[in-house]
MOPAC internal coordinates of N, CA, C and O (Angstrom, degrees):
PM7 1SCF
backbone

  N    0.0000 0     0.00 0     0.00 0    0    0    0
  C    1.4450 1     0.00 0     0.00 0    1    0    0
  C    1.5335 1   108.69 1     0.00 0    2    1    0
  O    1.2310 1   120.54 1   -51.10 1    3    2    1
  N    1.3373 1   116.57 1   128.90 1    3    2    1
  C    1.4624 1   119.30 1  -179.91 1    5    3    2
  C    1.5279 1   110.61 1   -93.11 1    6    5    3
  O    1.2310 1   121.25 1   -31.73 1    7    6    5
  N    1.3027 1   115.22 1   148.27 1    7    6    5
  C    1.4687 1   120.61 1   179.11 1    9    7    6
  C    1.5242 1   109.66 1   -77.15 1   10    9    7
  O    1.2310 1   120.88 1   -44.95 1   11   10    9
  N    1.3019 1   115.92 1   135.05 1   11   10    9
  C    1.4572 1   120.79 1   177.58 1   13   11   10
  C    1.5196 1   108.72 1   -91.64 1   14   13   11
  O    1.2310 1   119.85 1   -39.72 1   15   14   13
  N    1.3285 1   117.89 1   140.28 1   15   14   13
  C    1.4669 1   119.11 1   179.26 1   17   15   14
  C    1.5232 1   110.64 1   -67.58 1   18   17   15
  O    1.2310 1   120.98 1   -34.12 1   19   18   17
  N    1.3064 1   115.72 1   145.88 1   19   18   17
  C    1.4621 1   120.63 1   177.21 1   21   19   18
  C    1.5212 1   109.16 1   -69.67 1   22   21   19
  O    1.2310 1   120.88 1   -36.18 1   23   22   21
  N    1.3118 1   115.93 1   143.82 1   23   22   21
  C    1.4616 1   120.80 1   178.02 1   25   23   22
  C    1.5159 1   108.49 1  -114.60 1   26   25   23
  O    1.2310 1   121.63 1   -49.47 1   27   26   25
  N    1.3061 1   114.49 1   130.53 1   27   26   25
  C    1.4518 1   120.56 1  -179.76 1   29   27   26
  C    1.5226 1   108.67 1   -99.55 1   30   29   27
  O    1.2310 1   120.62 1   -44.99 1   31   30   29
  N    1.3039 1   116.41 1   135.01 1   31   30   29
  C    1.4493 1   120.88 1   177.55 1   33   31   30
  C    1.5196 1   109.49 1  -161.45 1   34   33   31
  O    1.2310 1   120.77 1   -12.19 1   35   34   33
  N    1.3182 1   116.13 1   167.81 1   35   34   33
  C    1.4575 1   119.91 1   178.43 1   37   35   34
  C    1.5200 1   109.90 1  -156.72 1   38   37   35
  O    1.2310 1   120.37 1   -19.41 1   39   38   37
  N    1.3303 1   116.91 1   160.59 1   39   38   37
  C    1.4536 1   120.51 1  -177.44 1   41   39   38
  C    1.5219 1   113.84 1   -93.73 1   42   41   39
  O    1.2310 1   120.19 1   -39.30 1   43   42   41
  N    1.2855 1   117.25 1   140.70 1   43   42   41
  C    1.4490 1   129.84 1   164.20 1   45   43   42
  C    1.5339 1   116.08 1    48.03 1   46   45   43
  O    1.2310 1   118.88 1   109.59 1   47   46   45
  N    1.3236 1   119.74 1   -70.41 1   47   46   45
  C    1.4596 1   123.35 1  -172.51 1   49   47   46
  C    1.5240 1   110.64 1   -81.94 1   50   49   47
  O    1.2310 1   120.94 1   -52.16 1   51   50   49
  N    1.3242 1   115.81 1   127.84 1   51   50   49
  C    1.4691 1   121.35 1   179.40 1   53   51   50
  C    1.5292 1   107.73 1   -94.04 1   54   53   51
  O    1.2310 1   120.59 1   -80.11 1   55   54   53
  N    1.3035 1   116.49 1    99.89 1   55   54   53
  C    1.4652 1   120.59 1  -176.39 1   57   55   54
  C    1.5297 1   112.09 1   -71.96 1   58   57   55
  O    1.2310 1   119.87 1   151.03 1   59   58   57
  N    1.3320 1   117.86 1   -28.97 1   59   58   57
  C    1.4552 1   121.20 1  -179.00 1   61   59   58
  C    1.5161 1   113.43 1   -72.37 1   62   61   59
  O    1.2310 1   120.42 1   162.88 1   63   62   61
  N    1.3193 1   116.80 1   -17.12 1   63   62   61
  C    1.4641 1   122.27 1   177.83 1   65   63   62
  C    1.5321 1   107.31 1  -149.74 1   66   65   63
  O    1.2310 1   120.58 1   -98.92 1   67   66   65
  N    1.3343 1   116.49 1    81.08 1   67   66   65
  C    1.4618 1   121.37 1  -171.59 1   69   67   66
  C    1.5315 1   115.28 1   -62.24 1   70   69   67
  O    1.2310 1   119.61 1   163.59 1   71   70   69
  N    1.3211 1   118.36 1   -16.41 1   71   70   69
  C    1.4695 1   119.24 1   179.89 1   73   71   70
  C    1.5219 1   112.52 1   -77.60 1   74   73   71
  O    1.2310 1   119.60 1   171.79 1   75   74   73
  N    1.3351 1   118.37 1    -8.21 1   75   74   73
  C    1.4662 1   121.29 1   175.83 1   77   75   74
  C    1.5246 1   109.05 1   -77.32 1   78   77   75
  O    1.2310 1   120.58 1   -57.98 1   79   78   77
  N    1.3177 1   116.50 1   122.02 1   79   78   77
  C    1.4627 1   121.49 1   179.42 1   81   79   78
  C    1.5164 1   109.47 1   -94.21 1   82   81   79
  O    1.2310 1   121.03 1   -29.94 1   83   82   81
  N    1.3294 1   115.64 1   150.06 1   83   82   81
  C    1.4609 1   119.56 1  -177.67 1   85   83   82
  C    1.5255 1   113.22 1   -98.67 1   86   85   83
  O    1.2310 1   120.09 1   166.30 1   87   86   85
  N    1.3301 1   117.43 1   -13.70 1   87   86   85
  C    1.4630 1   119.89 1   179.79 1   89   87   86
  C    1.5284 1   110.12 1  -164.16 1   90   89   87
  O    1.2310 1   120.83 1   -18.53 1   91   90   89
  N    1.3234 1   116.01 1   161.47 1   91   90   89
  C    1.4559 1   122.12 1   176.61 1   93   91   90
  C    1.5261 1   107.74 1   -76.64 1   94   93   91
  O    1.2310 1   120.38 1   -77.05 1   95   94   93
  N    1.3137 1   116.89 1   102.95 1   95   94   93
  C    1.4637 1   122.09 1  -173.52 1   97   95   94
  C    1.5274 1   113.27 1   -96.62 1   98   97   95
  O    1.2310 1   120.31 1  -166.66 1   99   98   97
  N    1.3255 1   117.01 1    13.34 1   99   98   97
  C    1.4641 1   118.52 1   179.09 1  101   99   98
  C    1.5246 1   110.36 1   -65.06 1  102  101   99
  O    1.2310 1   120.72 1   -28.61 1  103  102  101
  N    1.2946 1   116.23 1   151.39 1  103  102  101
  C    1.4675 1   121.26 1   178.28 1  105  103  102
  C    1.5186 1   110.06 1   -70.41 1  106  105  103
  O    1.2310 1   120.51 1   -18.63 1  107  106  105
  N    1.3111 1   116.64 1   161.37 1  107  106  105
  C    1.4590 1   122.16 1  -173.51 1  109  107  106
  C    1.5239 1   113.26 1   -56.91 1  110  109  107
  O    1.2310 1   119.36 1   146.81 1  111  110  109
  N    1.3185 1   118.82 1   -33.19 1  111  110  109
  C    1.4660 1   121.94 1   179.53 1  113  111  110
  C    1.5156 1   113.48 1   -66.65 1  114  113  111
  O    1.2310 1   120.23 1   161.37 1  115  114  113
  N    1.3202 1   117.17 1   -18.63 1  115  114  113
  C    1.4713 1   121.91 1   179.50 1  117  115  114
  C    1.5210 1   111.95 1   -95.61 1  118  117  115
  O    1.2310 1   120.39 1  -172.27 1  119  118  117
  N    1.3255 1   116.85 1     7.73 1  119  118  117
  C    1.4661 1   123.56 1   177.73 1  121  119  118
  C    1.5321 1   114.20 1    54.99 1  122  121  119
  O    1.2310 1   120.18 1  -119.19 1  123  122  121
  N    1.3408 1   117.27 1    60.81 1  123  122  121
  C    1.4660 1   118.91 1   175.19 1  125  123  122
  C    1.5275 1   109.30 1   -63.33 1  126  125  123
  O    1.2310 1   120.81 1   -24.16 1  127  126  125
  N    1.3368 1   116.05 1   155.84 1  127  126  125
  C    1.4574 1   117.97 1  -176.20 1  129  127  126
  C    1.5208 1   111.10 1  -146.03 1  130  129  127
  O    1.2310 1   121.73 1   -29.55 1  131  130  129
  N    1.3198 1   114.30 1   150.45 1  131  130  129
  C    1.4600 1   121.89 1   176.34 1  133  131  130
  C    1.5235 1   111.37 1   -56.97 1  134  133  131
  O    1.2310 1   120.00 1   143.55 1  135  134  133
  N    1.3366 1   117.60 1   -36.45 1  135  134  133
  C    1.4651 1   120.78 1  -179.28 1  137  135  134
  C    1.5326 1   111.13 1   -57.81 1  138  137  135
  O    1.2310 1   120.27 1   138.91 1  139  138  137
  N    1.3175 1   117.09 1   -41.09 1  139  138  137
  C    1.4706 1   121.05 1   178.96 1  141  139  138
  C    1.5322 1   109.34 1   -65.11 1  142  141  139
  O    1.2310 1   120.69 1   134.93 1  143  142  141
  N    1.3285 1   116.29 1   -45.07 1  143  142  141
  C    1.4671 1   119.69 1   178.60 1  145  143  142
  C    1.5216 1   111.54 1   -60.36 1  146  145  143
  O    1.2310 1   120.03 1   141.32 1  147  146  145
  N    1.3292 1   117.55 1   -38.68 1  147  146  145
  C    1.4613 1   120.65 1   179.34 1  149  147  146
  C    1.5290 1   111.66 1   -67.96 1  150  149  147
  O    1.2310 1   120.12 1   146.65 1  151  150  149
  N    1.3225 1   117.37 1   -33.35 1  151  150  149
  C    1.4704 1   120.23 1   175.23 1  153  151  150
  C    1.5242 1   109.91 1   -66.64 1  154  153  151
  O    1.2310 1   120.33 1   139.35 1  155  154  153
  N    1.3338 1   116.98 1   -40.65 1  155  154  153
  C    1.4626 1   120.28 1   175.44 1  157  155  154
  C    1.5245 1   110.67 1   -62.49 1  158  157  155
  O    1.2310 1   120.54 1   137.13 1  159  158  157
  N    1.3238 1   116.56 1   -42.87 1  159  158  157
  C    1.4577 1   121.41 1   179.62 1  161  159  158
  C    1.5261 1   111.43 1   -62.71 1  162  161  159
  O    1.2310 1   120.19 1   142.03 1  163  162  161
  N    1.3180 1   117.25 1   -37.97 1  163  162  161
  C    1.4631 1   121.16 1   177.64 1  165  163  162
  C    1.5258 1   110.68 1   -60.10 1  166  165  163
  O    1.2310 1   120.62 1   136.58 1  167  166  165
  N    1.3264 1   116.43 1   -43.42 1  167  166  165
  C    1.4738 1   120.12 1   178.28 1  169  167  166
  C    1.5245 1   110.91 1   -64.95 1  170  169  167
  O    1.2310 1   120.19 1   140.93 1  171  170  169
  N    1.3142 1   117.25 1   -39.07 1  171  170  169
  C    1.4655 1   121.02 1   177.79 1  173  171  170
  C    1.5264 1   110.59 1   -63.89 1  174  173  171
  O    1.2310 1   120.37 1   135.32 1  175  174  173
  N    1.3267 1   116.91 1   -44.68 1  175  174  173
  C    1.4621 1   120.05 1  -179.85 1  177  175  174
  C    1.5321 1   111.51 1   -64.31 1  178  177  175
  O    1.2310 1   120.23 1   144.53 1  179  178  177
  N    1.3273 1   117.16 1   -35.47 1  179  178  177
  C    1.4742 1   120.03 1   174.46 1  181  179  178
  C    1.5232 1   110.61 1   -62.38 1  182  181  179
  O    1.2310 1   120.60 1   135.35 1  183  182  181
  N    1.3283 1   116.46 1   -44.65 1  183  182  181
  C    1.4627 1   121.63 1   178.66 1  185  183  182
  C    1.5359 1   110.45 1   -60.32 1  186  185  183
  O    1.2310 1   120.83 1   132.92 1  187  186  185
  N    1.3279 1   116.02 1   -47.08 1  187  186  185
  C    1.4605 1   120.21 1  -179.51 1  189  187  186
  C    1.5184 1   111.43 1   -61.95 1  190  189  187
  O    1.2310 1   120.27 1   139.79 1  191  190  189
  N    1.3217 1   117.08 1   -40.21 1  191  190  189
  C    1.4578 1   120.91 1   179.40 1  193  191  190
  C    1.5290 1   110.87 1   -64.52 1  194  193  191
  O    1.2310 1   120.37 1   138.37 1  195  194  193
  N    1.3216 1   116.90 1   -41.63 1  195  194  193
  C    1.4686 1   120.59 1   178.80 1  197  195  194
  C    1.5243 1   111.97 1   -61.13 1  198  197  195
  O    1.2310 1   120.65 1   150.86 1  199  198  197
  N    1.3315 1   116.37 1   -29.14 1  199  198  197
  C    1.4591 1   121.05 1  -178.14 1  201  199  198
  C    1.5344 1   112.68 1  -103.73 1  202  201  199
  O    1.2310 1   120.93 1  -167.71 1  203  202  201
  N    1.3344 1   115.83 1    12.29 1  203  202  201
  C    1.4642 1   122.05 1   176.84 1  205  203  202
  C    1.5295 1   112.83 1    56.03 1  206  205  203
  O    1.2310 1   121.47 1  -142.10 1  207  206  205
  N    1.3148 1   114.79 1    37.90 1  207  206  205
  C    1.4669 1   121.31 1   176.54 1  209  207  206
  C    1.5184 1   106.53 1  -100.87 1  210  209  207
  O    1.2310 1   120.52 1   -57.40 1  211  210  209
  N    1.3081 1   116.62 1   122.60 1  211  210  209
  C    1.4671 1   121.00 1  -171.09 1  213  211  210
  C    1.5225 1   114.77 1  -108.56 1  214  213  211
  O    1.2310 1   120.13 1  -179.54 1  215  214  213
  N    1.3249 1   117.35 1     0.46 1  215  214  213
  C    1.4637 1   119.64 1   179.24 1  217  215  214
  C    1.5233 1   108.98 1  -126.48 1  218  217  215
  O    1.2310 1   121.07 1   -42.80 1  219  218  217
  N    1.3134 1   115.55 1   137.20 1  219  218  217
  C    1.4611 1   120.74 1   179.74 1  221  219  218
  C    1.5166 1   109.13 1  -154.22 1  222  221  219
  O    1.2310 1   120.05 1   -45.70 1  223  222  221
  N    1.2979 1   117.51 1   134.30 1  223  222  221
  C    1.4593 1   122.60 1   176.10 1  225  223  222
  C    1.5215 1   108.27 1   -99.20 1  226  225  223
  O    1.2310 1   120.73 1   -65.36 1  227  226  225
  N    1.3200 1   116.21 1   114.64 1  227  226  225
  C    1.4630 1   120.67 1  -179.47 1  229  227  226
  C    1.5229 1   110.56 1   -71.91 1  230  229  227
  O    1.2310 1   121.40 1   -26.99 1  231  230  229
  N    1.3042 1   114.93 1   153.01 1  231  230  229
  C    1.4552 1   121.67 1   176.55 1  233  231  230
  C    1.5263 1   110.04 1   -66.33 1  234  233  231
  O    1.2310 1   120.50 1   -39.27 1  235  234  233
  N    1.3135 1   116.64 1   140.73 1  235  234  233
  C    1.4645 1   120.02 1   175.49 1  237  235  234
  C    1.5243 1   110.75 1   -72.74 1  238  237  235
  O    1.2310 1   120.05 1   170.00 1  239  238  237
  N    1.3191 1   117.51 1   -10.00 1  239  238  237
  C    1.4693 1   122.86 1   178.75 1  241  239  238
  C    1.5230 1   112.48 1   -92.84 1  242  241  239
  O    1.2310 1   119.95 1  -163.35 1  243  242  241
  N    1.3181 1   117.69 1    16.65 1  243  242  241
  C    1.4662 1   120.36 1  -175.79 1  245  243  242
  C    1.5329 1   112.19 1   -59.55 1  246  245  243
  O    1.2310 1   119.81 1   146.34 1  247  246  245
  N    1.3208 1   117.97 1   -33.66 1  247  246  245
  C    1.4721 1   122.21 1   177.04 1  249  247  246
  C    1.5278 1   107.59 1  -108.81 1  250  249  247
  O    1.2310 1   120.19 1   -85.41 1  251  250  249
  N    1.3333 1   117.24 1    94.59 1  251  250  249
  C    1.4613 1   120.90 1  -174.20 1  253  251  250
  C    1.5261 1   113.21 1   -59.25 1  254  253  251
  O    1.2310 1   121.49 1   -51.46 1  255  254  253
  N    1.3017 1   114.76 1   128.54 1  255  254  253
  C    1.4732 1   123.49 1   175.48 1  257  255  254
  C    1.5291 1   114.08 1    59.42 1  258  257  255
  O    1.2310 1   119.30 1  -166.13 1  259  258  257
  N    1.3069 1   118.94 1    13.87 1  259  258  257
  C    1.4646 1   121.94 1  -175.15 1  261  259  258
  C    1.5256 1   113.28 1   -62.81 1  262  261  259
  O    1.2310 1   119.94 1   154.49 1  263  262  261
  N    1.3150 1   117.73 1   -25.51 1  263  262  261
  C    1.4579 1   120.12 1   179.69 1  265  263  262
  C    1.5224 1   113.09 1  -114.69 1  266  265  263
  O    1.2310 1   120.44 1  -172.68 1  267  266  265
  N    1.3149 1   116.77 1     7.32 1  267  266  265
  C    1.4707 1   120.04 1  -179.19 1  269  267  266
  C    1.5343 1   109.33 1   -69.34 1  270  269  267
  O    1.2310 1   119.84 1   -59.50 1  271  270  269
  N    1.3213 1   117.90 1   120.50 1  271  270  269
  C    1.4662 1   120.09 1  -174.40 1  273  271  270
  C    1.5299 1   114.59 1   -64.51 1  274  273  271
  O    1.2310 1   120.05 1   155.00 1  275  274  273
  N    1.3256 1   117.52 1   -25.00 1  275  274  273
  C    1.4658 1   120.56 1  -177.80 1  277  275  274
  C    1.5271 1   113.52 1   -94.70 1  278  277  275
  O    1.2310 1   120.04 1  -174.85 1  279  278  277
  N    1.3262 1   117.52 1     5.15 1  279  278  277
  C    1.4655 1   120.90 1  -177.65 1  281  279  278
  C    1.5206 1   111.04 1  -131.32 1  282  281  279
  O    1.2310 1   119.80 1  -114.44 1  283  282  281
  N    1.3216 1   117.99 1    65.56 1  283  282  281
  C    1.4655 1   121.04 1  -177.00 1  285  283  282
  C    1.5247 1   113.72 1   -63.91 1  286  285  283
  O    1.2310 1   119.54 1   161.70 1  287  286  285
  N    1.3169 1   118.48 1   -18.30 1  287  286  285
  C    1.4656 1   120.63 1   179.08 1  289  287  286
  C    1.5251 1   112.05 1   -63.22 1  290  289  287
  O    1.2310 1   119.84 1   161.93 1  291  290  289
  N    1.3447 1   117.92 1   -18.07 1  291  290  289
  C    1.4580 1   121.28 1   179.92 1  293  291  290
  C    1.5343 1   112.99 1   -98.52 1  294  293  291
  O    1.2310 1   119.91 1   170.89 1  295  294  293
  N    1.3151 1   117.78 1    -9.11 1  295  294  293
  C    1.4667 1   121.20 1  -174.08 1  297  295  294
  C    1.5218 1   113.81 1   -67.40 1  298  297  295
  O    1.2310 1   119.01 1   152.75 1  299  298  297
  N    1.3067 1   119.49 1   -27.25 1  299  298  297
  C    1.4638 1   121.75 1  -174.66 1  301  299  298
  C    1.5281 1   113.86 1   -85.26 1  302  301  299
  O    1.2310 1   119.48 1   176.41 1  303  302  301
  N    1.3069 1   118.60 1    -3.59 1  303  302  301
  C    1.4746 1   118.93 1  -177.04 1  305  303  302
  C    1.5265 1   113.42 1   -73.96 1  306  305  303
  O    1.2310 1   120.58 1   163.28 1  307  306  305
  N    1.3189 1   116.50 1   -16.72 1  307  306  305
  C    1.4705 1   119.44 1  -179.35 1  309  307  306
  C    1.5177 1   109.98 1   -86.11 1  310  309  307
  O    1.2310 1   120.10 1   180.00 1  311  310  309

């Protein structure tokens, strides 16, 4: 049996660089958008690549209000 290399990963919050956001957390009146969350995710993935971290759990809030039943104006962004 061969030893498998350990894999380093972490969920959502980037503790090594706290200014990296995981999703567009603006309130609905400020028109949050998936595009903003994807730009944040791109920066996070760059950070992870620089540190050779290959596992990451994305925030379930990446698409703001996309499934909120009372806010259909956000449903089409996905």
